[in-house]
Backbone as numpy.savetxt, mean C-alpha at the origin, in Angstrom:
# Nx Ny Nz CAx CAy CAz Cx Cy Cz
3.51 12.13 -15.49 4.10 10.80 -15.50 4.67 10.49 -14.11
4.18 9.40 -13.51 4.61 8.98 -12.19 4.94 7.49 -12.23
6.05 7.12 -11.60 6.45 5.73 -11.49 6.42 5.32 -10.02
5.86 4.15 -9.74 5.76 3.63 -8.38 6.49 2.30 -8.30
7.30 2.13 -7.25 8.04 0.89 -7.04 7.82 0.43 -5.61
7.20 -0.75 -5.46 6.97 -1.33 -4.14 8.16 -2.19 -3.73
8.36 -2.31 -2.42 9.39 -3.17 -1.88 9.02 -3.57 -0.46
9.74 -4.53 0.10 9.55 -4.92 1.49 8.77 -6.19 1.69
8.23 -6.77 0.63 7.51 -8.01 0.76 8.44 -9.17 1.07
7.84 -10.29 1.44 8.63 -11.46 1.77 7.80 -12.48 2.50
8.49 -13.38 3.18 7.85 -14.46 3.93 7.85 -14.14 5.42
6.71 -14.30 6.06 6.59 -14.09 7.49 5.70 -15.16 8.09
5.90 -15.44 9.36 5.03 -16.37 10.08 3.81 -15.64 10.61
2.73 -16.37 10.81 1.55 -15.79 11.42 1.91 -15.15 12.75
1.41 -13.93 12.97 1.75 -13.17 14.16 2.94 -12.25 13.99
3.66 -12.39 12.89 4.83 -11.57 12.63 4.48 -10.26 11.96
5.54 -9.54 11.52 5.36 -8.21 10.95 6.20 -8.04 9.69
5.74 -7.17 8.81 6.47 -6.72 7.64 6.15 -5.26 7.41
7.07 -4.54 6.78 6.81 -3.16 6.39 7.04 -3.01 4.89
6.00 -2.61 4.18 6.08 -2.37 2.76 6.38 -0.90 2.48
7.09 -0.65 1.40 7.39 0.70 0.97 6.94 0.90 -0.46
6.53 2.10 -0.78 6.18 2.48 -2.15 6.86 3.80 -2.45
7.87 3.76 -3.30 8.61 4.95 -3.67 8.08 5.50 -4.98
7.72 6.77 -4.98 7.18 7.44 -6.17 8.22 8.36 -6.77
8.26 8.40 -8.07 9.15 9.31 -8.78 8.40 9.94 -9.94
8.86 11.10 -10.37 8.20 11.83 -11.43 7.57 13.10 -10.90
6.51 13.53 -11.55 5.85 14.77 -11.20 4.72 14.50 -10.20
5.03 14.70 -8.91 4.06 14.45 -7.84 3.29 15.74 -7.56
1.97 15.67 -7.61 1.13 16.83 -7.34 1.13 17.16 -5.84
0.78 18.39 -5.51 0.71 18.79 -4.11 -0.51 18.20 -3.41
-1.54 17.86 -4.16 -2.76 17.27 -3.61 -2.98 15.91 -4.26
-3.01 14.85 -3.43 -3.11 13.50 -3.97 -3.60 12.53 -2.90
-3.87 11.31 -3.31 -4.13 10.21 -2.40 -3.29 9.02 -2.83
-2.76 8.29 -1.85 -2.01 7.08 -2.09 -2.76 5.91 -1.47
-2.77 4.79 -2.17 -3.54 3.62 -1.77 -2.66 2.37 -1.73
-3.02 1.45 -0.85 -2.52 0.08 -0.91 -3.68 -0.84 -1.24
-3.45 -1.73 -2.20 -4.38 -2.79 -2.56 -3.65 -4.12 -2.45
-4.41 -5.20 -2.42 -3.81 -6.52 -2.45 -4.69 -7.47 -3.24
-4.07 -8.49 -3.79 -4.79 -9.50 -4.53 -4.28 -10.88 -4.12
-5.15 -11.64 -3.47 -4.81 -12.98 -3.03 -5.09 -13.98 -4.14
-4.46 -15.16 -4.09 -4.70 -16.16 -5.12 -6.17 -16.50 -5.25
-6.67 -16.46 -6.48 -8.06 -16.81 -6.74 -9.08 -15.77 -6.35
-8.63 -14.57 -5.95 -9.55 -13.53 -5.53 -9.32 -12.25 -6.31
-10.32 -11.35 -6.26 -10.20 -10.05 -6.90 -9.32 -9.11 -6.08
-8.86 -8.06 -6.72 -8.06 -7.06 -6.02 -8.90 -6.36 -4.96
-8.32 -6.19 -3.77 -9.01 -5.66 -2.60 -8.31 -4.41 -2.10
-9.08 -3.35 -1.81 -8.52 -2.15 -1.21 -8.14 -2.43 0.24
-6.98 -1.92 0.67 -6.46 -2.14 2.01 -6.46 -0.85 2.83
-5.88 0.22 2.29 -5.75 1.47 3.03 -5.45 2.61 2.08
-5.73 3.85 2.52 -5.32 5.02 1.77 -4.88 6.13 2.71
-4.11 7.05 2.15 -3.65 8.23 2.87 -3.59 9.38 1.88
-3.99 10.58 2.32 -3.96 11.75 1.47 -2.70 12.57 1.72
-2.48 13.56 0.87 -1.36 14.47 1.06 -1.50 15.28 2.35
-2.72 15.35 2.90 -2.96 15.98 4.18 -2.92 15.01 5.34
-2.51 13.76 5.09 -2.32 12.71 6.10 -3.63 12.22 6.71
-4.73 12.35 6.01 -5.96 11.69 6.40 -5.86 10.23 5.97
-6.30 9.31 6.83 -6.10 7.88 6.59 -7.40 7.11 6.74
-7.45 5.96 6.10 -8.57 5.05 6.27 -8.11 3.63 5.95
-8.83 2.64 6.52 -8.44 1.25 6.41 -9.63 0.35 6.14
-9.37 -0.75 5.46 -10.37 -1.79 5.32 -10.59 -2.46 6.67
-11.80 -2.95 6.91 -12.12 -3.59 8.18 -11.20 -4.77 8.48
-10.78 -5.48 7.45 -9.97 -6.67 7.64 -8.58 -6.39 8.21
-8.12 -5.13 8.13 -6.77 -4.81 8.60 -6.76 -3.76 9.70
-7.90 -3.22 10.09 -7.96 -2.21 11.13 -7.35 -2.73 12.43
-6.53 -1.91 13.05 -5.88 -2.29 14.29 -4.61 -3.09 14.11
-4.33 -3.56 12.89 -3.13 -4.34 12.63 -2.18 -3.65 11.66
-2.71 -2.95 10.67 -1.90 -2.28 9.66 -1.92 -0.77 9.89
-0.82 -0.10 9.53 -0.72 1.35 9.62 -0.12 1.90 8.34
-0.81 2.84 7.71 -0.29 3.50 6.52 0.30 4.85 6.94
1.43 5.20 6.35 2.08 6.47 6.65 2.81 6.96 5.41
3.30 8.19 5.47 4.02 8.74 4.34 5.19 9.60 4.79
6.17 9.72 3.91 7.29 10.63 4.10 7.34 11.48 2.84
6.79 12.69 2.93 6.68 13.55 1.76 8.05 13.91 1.17
9.04 14.10 2.04 10.38 14.46 1.57 10.99 13.36 0.71
10.63 12.11 0.99 11.16 10.97 0.23 10.20 10.48 -0.84
9.02 11.10 -0.94 7.99 10.65 -1.86 7.70 9.16 -1.70
7.58 8.74 -0.45 7.42 7.34 -0.13 6.24 7.13 0.82
5.47 6.09 0.55 4.37 5.67 1.41 4.69 4.29 1.96
4.33 4.06 3.22 4.64 2.81 3.90 3.37 2.11 4.35
3.46 0.80 4.49 2.40 0.02 5.10 3.04 -0.90 6.13
2.88 -0.56 7.40 3.37 -1.40 8.49 2.31 -2.45 8.79
2.67 -3.71 8.67 1.74 -4.82 8.84 2.16 -5.62 10.06
1.33 -5.59 11.09 1.58 -6.34 12.31 0.53 -7.43 12.50
0.84 -8.36 13.38 -0.07 -9.47 13.69 -0.59 -10.10 12.40
0.34 -10.48 11.54 -0.03 -11.01 10.24 -0.78 -12.33 10.37
-1.72 -12.53 9.46 -2.51 -13.75 9.37 -2.28 -14.40 8.02
-2.58 -15.69 7.92 -2.42 -16.38 6.65 -3.26 -15.73 5.56
-4.42 -15.20 5.92 -5.28 -14.56 4.94 -4.74 -13.23 4.42
-3.63 -12.73 5.00 -2.97 -11.55 4.47 -2.07 -11.86 3.29
-1.87 -13.13 3.01 -1.04 -13.53 1.88 -1.64 -12.99 0.58
-0.85 -12.22 -0.16 -1.33 -11.59 -1.39 -0.20 -10.85 -2.06
-0.45 -10.44 -3.29 0.42 -9.50 -3.98 -0.09 -8.10 -3.64
0.76 -7.26 -3.06 0.37 -5.94 -2.60 0.80 -4.88 -3.61
-0.14 -4.01 -3.97 0.07 -2.96 -4.96 -0.09 -1.58 -4.34
0.68 -0.64 -4.85 0.58 0.77 -4.49 -0.10 1.52 -5.63
-0.98 2.46 -5.30 -1.65 3.28 -6.30 -1.56 4.75 -5.92
-1.31 5.58 -6.91 -1.24 7.03 -6.74 -2.35 7.67 -7.56
-3.11 8.58 -6.94 -4.17 9.29 -7.63 -4.05 10.78 -7.33
-3.60 11.58 -8.31 -3.57 13.03 -8.10 -4.98 13.59 -8.10
-5.18 14.68 -7.38 -6.46 15.36 -7.34 -6.44 16.46 -8.40
-7.25 16.30 -9.42 -7.32 17.26 -10.51 -8.70 17.20 -11.13
-8.91 18.03 -12.15 -10.20 18.03 -12.83 -10.44 16.74 -13.59
-9.38 16.05 -13.96 -9.47 14.76 -14.64 -8.40 13.83 -14.08
-8.63 13.26 -12.88 -7.61 12.44 -12.21 -7.35 11.12 -12.94
-6.13 10.63 -12.81 -5.72 9.35 -13.36 -5.07 8.52 -12.26
-5.16 7.21 -12.39 -4.53 6.30 -11.44 -3.22 5.77 -11.99
-2.21 5.69 -11.10 -0.92 5.11 -11.44 -0.66 3.96 -10.49
-0.21 2.83 -11.03 -0.01 1.61 -10.25 1.43 1.15 -10.29
1.88 0.59 -9.17 3.14 -0.13 -9.14 2.94 -1.55 -9.62
4.02 -2.31 -9.66 3.97 -3.69 -10.15 3.68 -4.71 -9.06
3.75 -4.31 -7.80 3.39 -5.18 -6.70 4.59 -5.81 -6.01
4.38 -6.18 -4.75 5.37 -6.91 -3.97 4.64 -8.04 -3.23
5.23 -9.23 -3.25 4.56 -10.41 -2.72 4.74 -10.53 -1.21
3.64 -10.78 -0.51 3.65 -11.07 0.92 3.08 -12.46 1.12
3.84 -13.32 1.79 3.39 -14.68 2.07 3.48 -14.93 3.58
2.37 -15.33 4.17 2.30 -15.59 5.60 2.03 -17.07 5.82
2.88 -17.72 6.60 2.75 -19.14 6.88 2.43 -19.36 8.35
1.90 -20.55 8.65 1.59 -20.90 10.03 2.83 -21.37 10.76
């Protein structure tokens, strides 16, 4: 059982920055992957970035060079630093946790809203 709580969303102007946090609680496995997804109005949920317990990272093309995913294992927290924000970054951002096991399951947070204005 794992609970995820996102925070840090809000309103920003184009070109500005925000940092999202995802705090995990419960039984965290030693081997896992953490993901950020987003869902914009009228669109399907889109993968943004992931990071493993070994700190391997990857990003969607739409955010490469602007967003950075990181983790603090001691705090069981994953971050998404978002720089050079664009209006198209406006979305509800979700955190996902996936333990590595013989039968992995996904755990989702409830999301935090990011709104970017001109």
